[in-house]
LOTOR-232149 format. One line per field, with one value per residue (C-alpha): residue number from 1; chain; y, z, x. Coordinates in steps of 0.02 Angstrom, whole numbers. Each point is the difference from the previous one (the first is absolute). Example, Ala and Ser with C-alpha at 12.3 -4.5 7.8 and 13.67 -1.06 7.14 Angstrom:
2
nr [1 2]
kette [A A]
north [-225 172]
up [390 -33]
east [615 69]
This chain:
321
nr [1 2 3 4 5 6 7 8 9 10 11 12 13 14 15 16 17 18 19 20 21 22 23 24 25 26 27 28 29 30 31 32 33 34 35 36 37 38 39 40 41 42 43 44 45 46 47 48 49 50 51 52 53 54 55 56 57 58 59 60 61 62 63 64 65 66 67 68 69 70 71 72 73 74 75 76 77 78 79 80 81 82 83 84 85 86 87 88 89 90 91 92 93 94 95 96 97 98 99 100 101 102 103 104 105 106 107 108 109 110 111 112 113 114 115 116 117 118 119 120 121 122 123 124 125 126 127 128 129 130 131 132 133 134 135 136 137 138 139 140 141 142 143 144 145 146 147 148 149 150 151 152 153 154 155 156 157 158 159 160 161 162 163 164 165 166 167 168 169 170 171 172 173 174 175 176 177 178 179 180 181 182 183 184 185 186 187 188 189 190 191 192 193 194 195 196 197 198 199 200 201 202 203 204 205 206 207 208 209 210 211 212 213 214 215 216 217 218 219 220 221 222 223 224 225 226 227 228 229 230 231 232 233 234 235 236 237 238 239 240 241 242 243 244 245 246 247 248 249 250 251 252 253 254 255 256 257 258 259 260 261 262 263 264 265 266 267 268 269 270 271 272 273 274 275 276 277 278 279 280 281 282 283 284 285 286 287 288 289 290 291 292 293 294 295 296 297 298 299 300 301 302 303 304 305 306 307 308 309 310 311 312 313 314 315 316 317 318 319 320 321]
kette [A A A A A A A A A A A A A A A A A A A A A A A A A A A A A A A A A A A A A A A A A A A A A A A A A A A A A A A A A A A A A A A A A A A A A A A A A A A A A A A A A A A A A A A A A A A A A A A A A A A A A A A A A A A A A A A A A A A A A A A A A A A A A A A A A A A A A A A A A A A A A A A A A A A A A A A A A A A A A A A A A A A A A A A A A A A A A A A A A A A A A A A A A A A A A A A A A A A A A A A A A A A A A A A A A A A A A A A A A A A A A A A A A A A A A A A A A A A A A A A A A A A A A A A A A A A A A A A A A A A A A A A A A A A A A A A A A A A A A A A A A A A A A A A A A A A A A A A A A A A A A A A A A A A A A A A A A A A A A A A A A]
north [2287 105 97 160 74 110 145 110 -89 47 -128 14 -81 -56 41 -178 44 135 -72 13 178 46 -80 117 152 -69 -40 179 -27 99 -70 78 -41 49 116 59 159 -46 -122 54 -27 -65 -4 -19 178 -33 -55 146 -107 -66 176 62 -139 65 171 -78 -114 144 131 102 168 -27 150 -84 -96 -175 -67 -127 -141 -85 -134 93 159 -68 -21 178 67 -81 109 156 115 -1 147 -14 53 -126 -134 46 -8 -167 -71 59 -38 -134 -123 95 122 140 44 107 108 9 43 -137 -84 -7 -170 -34 -108 54 32 186 -19 -41 174 99 99 53 -19 -77 -167 -45 -156 -106 -165 -76 -87 -133 -170 -61 156 -18 -184 44 136 -121 -130 127 72 163 166 -5 154 -12 137 -43 -139 97 102 171 120 -136 -81 -93 -189 -75 -174 -113 6 190 -26 -134 103 159 -51 -173 -75 154 -92 -168 -55 49 -66 -13 37 50 176 133 43 186 37 168 28 38 172 83 110 95 -34 153 120 -93 39 -97 -40 -116 -42 -186 -153 73 151 159 22 -158 61 170 -87 -28 151 137 101 -45 113 -68 -4 -125 77 96 81 -127 -182 -59 -166 -123 50 188 25 104 -127 -177 -154 34 -121 3 98 179 21 127 29 54 -69 -32 -85 -121 79 -83 27 -81 -146 64 -59 40 25 -9 63 49 -167 -51 -149 -31 67 21 -22 2 35 144 -92 82 -153 -108 135 7 -188 4 156 -67 -161 100 122 -150 -71 167 20 -170 40 169 -86 -126 138 113 150 123 37 -78 104 -12 54 125 -72 91 86 -83 -140 -126 105 122 -139 -63 176 25 -153 53 177 -67 -125 145 120 47 -143 22 -27]
up [5298 -71 127 -97 -106 -154 -22 -151 -21 176 116 170 139 173 156 -3 -166 77 -74 -176 36 58 -156 -109 85 5 -185 -48 -11 71 145 83 186 151 138 147 -99 -183 -128 -67 -176 42 -97 51 49 -52 -177 -117 -128 132 65 -177 -20 155 -81 -164 84 97 -137 138 -30 18 118 130 122 67 177 40 116 112 133 149 60 -33 -184 -3 71 -143 -130 98 130 152 116 187 -29 -141 113 136 -126 -67 176 39 -163 -98 -53 -47 -118 9 -144 38 -132 44 -89 -107 71 -108 -85 25 -157 -48 -179 -36 -63 176 70 -146 -16 183 124 126 10 67 105 119 93 -27 143 -98 43 -180 -67 128 -41 -185 29 104 -139 -134 101 -97 15 -97 -85 14 -41 15 -121 -114 -158 42 62 25 157 106 19 167 -67 -124 -116 -14 -66 -124 -65 -19 -50 -74 -94 32 158 12 156 142 176 74 186 13 34 71 178 1 -175 -23 -61 127 75 -74 105 -50 141 -15 43 47 -122 -40 -186 -10 121 18 107 152 72 7 185 42 -95 86 167 -59 -112 72 -117 -181 -151 -143 -181 -79 -173 -40 -165 -14 38 146 40 -67 5 -14 -172 9 -101 65 62 -128 -56 -178 54 63 189 97 185 150 -67 133 -101 -145 -173 -157 -100 124 110 179 121 173 169 170 -4 -184 -77 -180 -114 94 171 52 182 61 175 -55 39 -96 12 -80 -130 -46 -21 -114 -101 -155 -6 1 -132 -111 36 -28 -166 -56 61 -88 -162 19 43 -139 117 -16 182 163 149 171 166 111 101 157 -18 152 24 -142 -71 -66 -97 -67 -55 -79 -110 -41 -46 -118 -73 -32 -70 -185 -97 -70 -186]
east [5141 141 104 -20 -135 9 -118 28 168 57 77 -85 102 -52 103 66 83 110 161 -71 -55 175 75 -105 76 177 -14 -44 -188 -145 -99 -152 -2 -105 57 -104 -40 -34 70 169 67 172 162 182 50 181 -50 -29 -92 -120 -33 -30 -128 -92 -17 -56 -128 -76 14 84 88 187 16 -109 113 -33 -3 135 -53 128 -12 73 84 174 -44 -68 164 96 -87 -51 76 -114 29 -44 -181 -21 73 -126 -143 59 12 -176 -93 95 -57 -157 -87 130 116 151 84 184 164 75 155 155 12 -186 -10 -175 -51 -3 -179 -61 27 -71 161 2 144 -119 -90 -173 19 -103 -8 -174 -89 -96 79 -14 88 139 22 10 131 103 -8 49 144 -1 -91 -163 -73 -189 -123 -184 -49 -117 5 72 -134 -130 -71 127 -17 -47 -39 89 -150 19 178 -53 -145 105 176 -32 147 108 57 87 -92 -115 30 -175 1 -183 -65 117 -53 50 -63 89 177 135 22 155 112 156 120 115 -79 -160 -142 -157 3 -151 -140 -23 -28 92 -89 104 -45 97 153 -9 21 179 33 -107 -115 31 9 -107 57 -121 -25 159 47 140 -39 108 -82 -130 -183 24 -77 -159 -101 22 -95 -137 -137 -65 -155 12 -4 -103 32 -103 -164 -132 -139 -13 -10 -71 160 120 46 11 135 -64 82 -82 -181 12 -41 27 13 163 47 182 -51 -178 63 110 163 143 113 -135 -31 185 8 -153 39 88 -100 -162 63 36 -173 -88 90 -67 -175 -1 48 -141 -125 68 19 145 41 57 -58 82 -74 93 146 58 169 79 128 -12 -141 131 86 -167 -47 171 -28 -178 50 134 -125 -121 131 2 79 174 21]
């Protein structure tokens, strides 16, 4: 049996093929790889051509900055200035699903496209062992937004990447499903402001920072994931639906059951892990059933529920041209 498989002209690599995956990135190619949050569409953050290819593959607005992934805090310090609070946050939550937006360090070496014209950089140390092994093998910072067409549902499985981006990527490192299932929480370090809800609950961050100001949909984009319309399936999304409707596929939660249920027991961690996978599945089912809507049951606005609702509100927002 061949060590790799090709689907829609995409090379899908197993974890045992990590060296080949690293070679794609070091050679200026695009590689989708799994983190604990979602699959990232990786390119060498110091290579302007590679970064430009990320924007082209995603159809991403050039003003929307990218997250830079590094293997450890020392690597983060080489490209960003971490003040004492940022250092405390890094010590507490890295590796993990927290992205810090911090001032660029002089001589950082990043492509100017990575920051979207800002003087700050969004940076994180992922926790997934396969992602960390890949970053160590590459030996360079890797820019990696979510591995999906801009504005569409994020990928939590390798098949999602293949089906969405196809031959726009040079390879997909298949590490199985992402356990967190939501993108990282993004925090501006100076002064501390929540820029995006995500896989780390704000309550945990506030144990370090105190109460956080929230700036999740600003007039000027400061970090990834702040566009009003984002994470959208092909079908239109309706929220807060408590019973099945004939013109929709219903995604349930807790006692509100549907064709799919994010968590029958009302567990928000389970719901977060299932969210994007179920949006993909509901989109396919709606196409088969020829119905125009995806309905989603109410999700409580607490803990990870806020991050889930943030993604759902953006998925349901009016589509950008």
